[in-house]
C-alpha positions in Angstrom: 197.8 149.4 26.7 197.2 145.5 26.5 194.6 142.8 27.2 197.7 140.8 28.4 198.6 143.1 31.3 195.3 142.0 33.1 196.7 138.1 34.9 193.5 136.4 34.3 194.0 136.8 30.2 197.9 136.3 30.8 197.3 133.3 32.4 194.9 131.8 29.2 196.6 129.8 26.4 197.7 131.7 23.6 194.8 131.1 21.2 192.5 131.8 24.1 194.0 135.0 24.5 193.9 135.7 20.6 190.0 134.4 20.6 188.9 136.7 23.6 190.7 140.1 22.6 188.7 139.7 19.3 185.5 140.4 21.4 187.3 143.2 23.2 187.7 146.9 23.3 189.7 149.1 25.6 187.8 151.8 27.9 188.4 154.1 30.2 185.8 153.4 33.4 185.5 156.4 35.3 185.5 156.2 39.7 182.0 155.9 40.9 181.0 154.1 37.4 178.4 151.6 37.6 179.0 148.6 35.9 176.5 146.5 36.8 173.6 146.8 39.2 170.6 144.2 40.0 168.0 146.2 38.0 170.0 147.1 35.3 169.9 144.6 32.0 172.4 142.0 31.1 175.5 143.9 30.7 179.2 143.3 29.7 182.6 141.2 31.3 185.4 143.8 32.3 189.1 142.6 32.0 190.5 145.5 34.5 194.1 147.2 33.6 195.1 150.3 36.2 191.1 150.2 37.1 189.7 148.6 40.6 186.0 147.8 41.1 184.2 147.2 44.1 181.6 145.0 44.7 179.2 145.8 46.3 175.4 144.5 48.3 173.1 147.6 48.0 169.7 147.6 49.9 166.5 149.4 49.2 167.5 152.5 51.3 170.8 152.7 49.6 173.1 151.7 52.1 175.4 148.6 51.6 178.0 146.4 52.0 181.2 146.0 50.1 182.1 142.1 49.9 185.4 142.0 47.2 187.2 144.0 45.6 189.0 143.6 41.7 192.0 144.9 40.0 194.6 143.7 37.0 194.2 140.5 38.6 191.2 139.7 37.5 187.6 140.2 35.7 184.1 141.7 36.8 181.2 140.4 35.0 181.6 136.7 34.5 178.5 135.9 35.8 177.3 137.8 31.9 179.2 135.7 30.4 177.7 132.4 31.8 173.6 133.8 31.4 173.5 134.6 34.9 172.0 138.0 34.8 173.6 140.5 37.3 172.2 138.9 40.6 172.4 140.8 43.6 175.3 142.5 43.8 176.4 146.2 42.0 179.8 146.5 40.4 180.9 150.0 41.8 184.6 151.4 39.9 186.7 152.7 43.1 189.4 153.5 41.0 189.3 154.7 37.8 191.6 153.2 35.0 191.9 151.7 31.9 190.2 148.0 31.3 188.8 146.2 28.0 185.4 145.3 27.9 183.4 142.6 26.1 179.6 142.1 25.5 178.0 139.2 27.6 176.5 137.4 24.7 179.9 137.4 22.8 181.3 136.0 25.6 178.8 133.6 25.6 179.0 131.8 22.1 183.0 132.0 23.2 182.9 130.0 26.2 180.2 127.4 24.6 182.7 126.8 22.3 186.0 126.8 24.1 185.9 125.0 26.9 189.2 125.8 28.6 188.1 129.0 28.9 185.3 128.3 30.9 187.2 126.4 32.9 190.1 129.5 33.7 187.1 131.5 34.6 185.6 129.1 37.0 188.7 128.2 38.5 189.1 132.7 39.0 185.4 132.4 39.8 185.9 129.8 42.9 189.1 131.7 44.1 187.4 135.1 44.4 184.7 133.8 46.3 187.4 132.6 48.9 187.7 136.1 49.2 183.8 137.1 49.6 183.7 134.6 52.2 186.9 136.2 54.3 185.2 139.8 53.6 181.5 139.0 55.0 183.4 137.4 57.7 185.6 140.0 59.0 182.3 142.3 58.5 180.7 140.2 61.3 184.2 139.5 63.7 185.7 142.2 63.2 185.8 145.8 64.6 185.7 149.1 62.4 189.6 149.3 62.6 190.6 146.0 61.8 187.7 146.2 58.7 189.6 149.7 57.7 192.6 147.7 57.7 191.4 145.0 55.6 189.9 147.3 53.1 193.2 149.3 52.3 195.3 146.2 52.2 193.2 144.6 49.2 192.8 148.2 47.7 196.7 147.8 47.9 196.9 144.7 46.2 194.6 145.6 43.6 196.0 148.5 42.6 199.4 148.0 43.2 200.2 151.8 45.0 200.8 152.8 48.5 198.9 155.7 47.5 195.0 154.9 47.8 192.1 157.3 46.4 189.9 156.8 49.3 187.6 159.0 50.8 186.2 158.4 54.5 182.7 158.9 52.7 183.2 156.2 50.2 184.9 153.8 53.0 182.3 154.3 55.1 180.3 153.2 51.9 181.8 150.2 51.8 182.4 149.1 54.9 178.4 149.7 55.8 179.1 152.4 58.6 178.9 155.5 59.7 181.3 158.2 58.5 182.2 159.5 61.9 183.2 155.7 62.9 185.5 155.4 59.9 187.1 158.8 60.7 187.9 157.3 64.5 189.3 154.3 63.4 191.4 156.2 60.5 192.9 158.6 63.0 194.1 155.4 65.0 195.6 153.7 62.4 197.3 157.2 62.2 198.2 157.8 65.4 200.0 154.3 64.7 202.3 154.8 62.6 199.9 153.1 60.0 198.9 155.0 57.5 198.9 158.6 56.7 196.0 160.5 55.0 195.1 164.1 53.1 192.2 165.0 50.7 191.1 161.7 49.8 194.3 160.2 49.9 195.6 157.5 52.0 198.9 156.7 52.1 200.4 153.3 53.6 203.6 153.7 56.1 203.5 150.2 57.5 201.7 147.4 55.9 202.9 144.2 58.1 201.7 146.7 60.4 198.5 146.8 59.1 198.0 143.2 58.8 198.3 142.7 62.1 195.2 145.2 62.7 193.5 143.4 60.0 194.7 139.6 61.0 194.7 138.6 58.2 198.0 137.3 56.3 200.1 138.8 52.8 197.4 138.6 49.8 197.9 137.0 47.0 197.2 138.4 43.6 194.0 137.0 43.8 194.2 134.0 41.0 194.1 130.8 42.8 197.2 128.6 42.7 197.6 124.7 41.0 
């Protein structure tokens, strides 16, 4: 595993990759791990390789709504590199896997003297904010079936696999709906020949059909285009 397997890092100049690498160590993230939350102190930046992390807004009663998901195309916790604290998002590992971890304070010191790094992170965060805005809009305007199709597509884009480890309970938590609603929507997608599912795994059968249901075009890798 190398740091440049992360698309954001691979987009950096060689000197910045080298300097960044001095502050990163490989880690194995487990499904369900909480990497950052509003009640936790300043934490780490994670450059994801095979892991996938959901960004969730949690309410005081424990319910929540996912507003984004990040995989090998980017990083989570960049707010710590900017000295901004945890904010109101919970970063929850959706799919366990490999990543590189850097301390937030060390990253602050690094980008303070490397303007190109700060610029690259700012561009990435701007692009990701557009995805968050789209997710927020979808939660208000689309039905559960369309939102489920949307989350499956987004998870596929971040994982790169047609087989996804997504239980109905997890999907209900991410979409902020009752589990029964997710089950009914999943049955409709299965009967339409778009997906198959068994024991916490969803297998994509028809990508274009899912995009039609989700009312969205093909997803990019999450990095803004020049």
